[in-house]
N, C-alpha and C positions, 0 to 999 in steps of 0.2 A: 618673659622672664621677669624674675622678681624685682621690686625696685629697691634702691637704697632706701632705708627709712631715715627720715629727719630725725635727728636727736634734739629733744627739748630739756628745757631746765627742770630739774630734778628735786622735788624735796621728800626727803623720807624722814616721817616721827619715830620714836624711842618706843622699847615696849619689849614682853616677852612673848613666846610663842605658846602653844597650847597644850594643855595638859593629857589630852588623850584623842581617839579617831575612831569613827566607827558610829553604827545606829545606836547608842547609847551616850553619845558625846553632846554636849550642851553647846547652842549654836548663839553666838552673839548676835545682836539685832541692830545692824546698822541702817540706818535709814534715810528717806532722801526729804528735801526741803522743797516745798512746794514752791513753785514761780507762778506769776500771776499780775496784774497791776490794778490799782485800787486810787480811786479818791482819796488824797490824805484825810478827809472828814470822815470818812464812812468807819473810822474805827469804832469810835462811839456806839454807830449801831450795830456793829458786830459783839460790841462788850456787853450792850444791852440785850440784844436776843440771846445771848448765851446764858445770860444771870436769867432770862424769861425760860428758857429750855432747860435750865437747871444743868449747864454743863460744868465739868470740872474746873478748878480753880485756875488749872493751866490754860485752859480755854477762856476763862473772864478775864484774865489780866494780862493777855497776849503771850505767854510763855508756849512754847513749843509741844508738841504732843511725844507719846512713847517711841514714835519710831521717828523723830527728829522733824516732824512738819510742823510748821504754825497753824492756827486755828484756821479752818475754812478761810478763803479767799486773801490769806497773807501774801503780799506781794511785792515785788522787785521794784516798784515804780516810785517808792517814796511814800506810801501809804499801805493801808489796809482795808482790804473792800469788805462788804457786808457778805458773809459767808452762808453755807448752808444752814446754819443755827438760824440767820435771819431769815432765810429764804422758807424757811418751814414757820418761824412765827409769824410772817406777814401772810403766805399763801399757801401755807400744809403742804405743800409739794415739792419740798425741798429744792438743790440745784440742778435745773434742766443741763442737758447737755448743749443746747442753744445757747443760755445765758452764760454756761461755763466757757465755750469759747470764745464768746465776745469778751469774758472777761481776760481770757489768755491772750488775746489777740490786742489788746492795750498796749500789752508790754513791748509790742514790735515784734518782727522777723527774728531779731537776733536771739529771743528767747527761745527758739525751735532749732537754731543752728547746732548741726551734730558736732560733736567735739570742743562744744565754746560756752555758754550759758546754759545750754538745756539740761545738765545733768543735776539730778538731786545730790544735794549734801548728805554724805554718810556720817550717822553720829550713833551712838551705841544707844540703846532705847531706854535702858534703865537709869539713864540720866535725864530722862525728862518725864511729863507728867502725862496723864492718862490722855490717849486722842478720842474727843469726842466721836461717837458713832455717825453723827451727821455731817463729819468732816472727810470721812473716809474716801468718798467719792470725787473729792476735788485735787487730791493731790497727783500730781505729775511730776514723770521721771524723764530726763532726756535720754536718748539712744546711747550717748556716752555718760559714763558714770562721772560723779565729780572728782573723784579721786584721778590723780594725775603719777605716771611713771617718768621715766627719763625719755620715753617715746611717742607718751601721750597717752589721753584716755582710753581705759579698757572698756569694753561694751558694758552696757547697764544689763544687770542681772549678775555680775561675779560680786563685787563688793555690795551692792543693794541688799538691804536687808530680805529676808525671806517673806514672801507675802502670804497671803491666808489660802491661796490657790493656787493652781498650776498645771500645765500638761507639759510634757515631755514626748517629743516625738522625732522621727528619722526618717529620711528619704532615700531613694535611690535615684541617679538619673535614668531617664527614660531610655531604653535601647535605639542605639544610634546618637544618642547627645553626648557632647562631648564639651570643649572648653569654651566655645562660641555660644553654646547655649547656657552655659554654667553662668557666664557673665551677664548674661542678660536676665537670668533667675534671681542671680545677688541682686541686681539692681532694681528689680521689681521687687523682691521681698524687703530691701533696705526701705524704699519708699513707701511698701505698706506700713512698716514698723514706725516709721516716724509720724505716718498719719493715726495710726492707732493709738500710740502712746501720748499722742495730743490731742486726743479724744475727737479727732477729725474723722468723718465718714469717708470710706475706701469707695474706689471705684465701683465694686460689686458690692455695696454695704447692704446687710440683711434686716438691721434695724433692731438687734439684738440689745444694742447697748445705747440706743437713742437717749434714754431718760438719764443715762449714767455718766459721769466723768471720766476721767483716765484711771483713776482708783490706785495708781503708784504703778499702773501696767509695765512690765518689762519684756523685751525679746531680745533674745541672744542665739545665735547663727555661729555653726562651729562646723568643720570637716573631718570625715573620718580617714581611716587609713585608706580604702577604696576610693576615696575622690580623687585622689593624686592619678592613679594610673587610667580612670576612664577619662582624664582630662588631658593628658600627655603631660603632667608636671611631676612625673616620678622623681625629678631631680630635684625637686623643691619640696618633698615629704619630709617632715623633720625627722630625726632620729628617735627623738622623744614620743612618736607617735606609732613605733614597733609595738605590735601586740601583746596585750599583758597574758603572763604565764597563765597556766592552767592551775588552780588550787584546788586541793582535795575536797573541799566543801564545796565546789561548785556543781549545779544541776542547771547549766544554762540553757535556754531556749534560742537556738541559732535565730527563728523567726522573729524574737522580740531583741536583738541584738545588734550591735554596729550599726553599718547604714552609711552611705554617703556622705550625707549633709544631717545636722543636728540641730533641732531647734528647741530651746528652752522659752515657755512665757508662764510668767508669774503675775498675779494682780490681787487684791485685796475684794474685789466684788467676782463671782463664779460666771456671769452674764459679760462682763468686759471681758474675762480671760477666754471664753469661749468663743466670743466675737474676733478677738485674734488671732484666736486658732482657725475659725472657717477662712477669715481674711486672707492668712496665709496660704491656706490649702488651695482657696481659689488662684491666688497669685502663682501658686508654681506651674501651673495650666499643664502643657502636654510636656513639660520639659524633667520634670520628676514625679516618681511614684511614691506615696506613703508606704512605708516600711513596717513601722510600728507606730503606737502611739499610747501614752499612759497619761491619768490624772491623778492628782492627789491634793492634798488640803493640809493646813495648818491652822492654828488657834488664831481667830480675827481681831485686828488691833481694835481695843475698848471692851474686849469680853472679859477680861478682870480688872479689878479695884486698882490695879497699879499693873505697869508693864513686869511682866515676867517671860523666864524662859520657856519655850514650848516644852510640852512632853510628847514623846512619841508614844505608839498603841500600846507598850508595853506598861505605860503610865512613868516611865522614866524622864526626867529632866535631861533634855537632849539639846547638846551643843557647848557644854559646859569645855572653857578652855581656847574657843575658835581665835585664833591670832586674830590681831586688830590693828586696822590702816595706821594706826600710831606709832606700833612695834618698829623698831628701827629697821629690824629684816624683813619685814612683811612684804615688801615688794620682791625681794631679792630671793624669797620662797614662794611667792605665789605668782609672779608674773615673770616670764621670759624675759632674758636679758643679753647681754653681748655674748655670753658664752651659749647660746642657743645656737642648732646647726644651721638654722635658716634666719636671716636677715626680716624677713616680712611676717615674722613672728613675735619679733623685739615687742614689749610692751602687751603681747597675749598672754592667754594661761589655756593649760590643758585641763580638762574636764575628764572625769572618770565619771561614767554613770554605773550603779548596779541597783536592780531590782531585789531587794532582801525581804523574803518573806518572814514574818515573825510565826512560829507555832504556839500560837496565844493560848490555845487551850493547855499546853503542856505548862507554858510558863506561869498562869495563872493557878495551876494547882502546887506552885511553890510556896512555901512560908515565906514571910515579909524577910527574913532573915536570910534566907538562903536567896532569895532574890537580891539582897542589896550584897551578899557576898560576892556574888557573880559578876555584879559590875563595880564594886569595890566603892561603891558611894550610898549614902542614906538616899531612899527614896522619898522622902518628904520634902527634902530642899536640894537634893544633888551637893551636899555637902560631903567631903572624903569621909571614909570611915576611920580615919585618924583625927577627925574632928574640926572645928569650926564651921564656916559657912560654905557657901557654893563653890566661891572663887578663892578659896584659900588650897596651897599647892599642896599636894599628895606628898604625905610623908610616907617614903617607900621603905626608909629603914625602921620603923617603930615596929617594935613587936610587942604582943600580950604578955600576960602575966604566966603563961605557959612557953613564952619564947617562940610563939610562931607568931608570922607577921600579921598586923590588924587587918593590912590589906592583902588578901590572899595572893600567892603567887601566879594563880592563873586568871585572877582577877583580870577583867577587860580593861578597866583605867589602867591596870600596872603594865599591861603587856602593851597597850597601845600608845602608852606616854613618849613625849618626844625624847625624855633622857632615857629612854630604854631602846630607843631608835636614832642614835646619832643625831638628834635634835629633828629629825624629819619632820615636816609640819602640813596640814591641809587645812584649806578653807572648806567648811562644810554649809550646804544649803540643800538642805533636804524636805521633802514632803511626806506626810504620810498616804496610804493608799488603802482603800478598802473594796475589792470588785466581788463579794456577795461570796457564796459558800463552794467550797471545792466537792467533787463527788462525795466525801466522807463524812461531808455535814459540817468540816472547818472552816473558819473564816480564812477567805483569799484575802488577807491583809497584810501589811508591813510598812517597809519605807523605800522611797524612789531617794534612793542615796546619791547625791552628787557632790562631787568634791574637787576642788581646783588646787593648782600648785604648778610650778616652774617646771618641774621634771617629774612626770609618773615614775621613773624609773628608781628616781631616787625619794621618791614620799611614798607614794600609794603601793607600790611593790614591795617594798621592804616591811612597810608596817603590816600589809594583809598576810606576807609569807609569814611575819611572826604571829599573826593573830590565828591563822592556819593550822598551827603547829600545838595550840593548848589554850586557846582562849576559852574561858568555862562559858561562854557567852555561845558558842558556837552549836551545841546541841539544841538550841531553843530558836535557832534561824536559818534559813537557805537561801544562797544566790542564786538565782534565777534567769538572771538578763545582766548581760554586762556589753559596756561600750567605751571606746576612749577617742576625745576628739579635740582638734586644734582650734582654739577658738583666737582669731585676731583680735588687735584693737579697736576700737571704735574708728568708723569712716573717718577722714580727714575732709573737712568743709561740708558746706550745705549738699551739694552734689555728687559726693564721695558714697563708695557702696562697701559694704563689709567685705573684706578679702580682695580690694583693688590691688594691692601691693603684690598679692601673688596672681590672680587672672589678669591684670591689666596690662 
């Protein structure tokens, strides 16, 4: 039976909800703060190395990078270590995995305890300086996010900023496998996730990531609708997990949809992400079989002169108006609370996945003016067509000289705006994908769309229903795969495992 979840103190911050949802929406970039240990006297070495390497001012004077991480080696033990910049200057080899683990271990085991000090601090990327490329590998997240709800910390990979690359995959329990096998599997997976996120070798380590640090690796686990029947836990299946309705624009491939178990992997280095993928597949053993797997990418940290919102493959600024953890209603809209149908899900979130293919050949034939009117925002900087800058609120009532709305009535931004959907809010964390060419020669490319909410029936479903009825973007996209998953909060304590309140 599901165990009673202990309530913890909760602090909410103040703010507002997003302006839009969907493949053209902009994402905020909360990041993670590096954890490590250092000798206090190493700060001067790191600064000197940064100057030698030509690192940005943020790295030279000790300020954080765009994802909220301090310069490489910044630690929690009262000092700052000489990071990758120093290593590169001294030996040209960068920060090795073994040296990084030595630095991390100096902080003590408490830094790795799930649900305590292991989480990275989520901050908005636009508030920080540029991350030096040589510090990307040293950033480490915890299995639990630093953000906390009244019921504890969510899993890493929800509030965490979107990383440069990632994998989404689903598994089905093997025939004959039930609750007992699911418990053993989740124990193995949670242990493996702790190891790879700390940059430690796994039991069946392939050596792929031997030379790399954790690179902001996150691993997130969820349960699909079918999982509960196969484990005899139907009575504990949340009503929020009821199947999504069919939308008229859906062309879903059942083989690449749903699944008993869902895994999200994100990292700022593709080899680190692949290493985690292989480690988790090996740890599945005979208990679960892969159902589908997809890989995606975003712009890498440090790729732009200053932190900027990523663009999707249509060239649009993607993620505008994402809710912020500081918003006063953030927890209530993104994480399940006391009103959820199952106590074990309190502090967790529900993830909707959609593989959205973009008809790029058709889109790129449109004029710039047409593209902007389809979205309702300027392509150059993501600002509303009604003026201002990227974060300027949409002026949905403004009309032009001819009396027609400046933001067209079928513009994606208008239809998806919370004001047009009773305040419904999604937290989007997406990856672009490109899987070569289709038979007709067009690119098989688009968006691996993942959004988080406290209740899909009150968030994704009404928003997508409205988009399905009249979004100007619809002729240029195809929804080809779908999934809905219950993602419980992070495990409690160093020996806990994901889903323990449900399965234990």
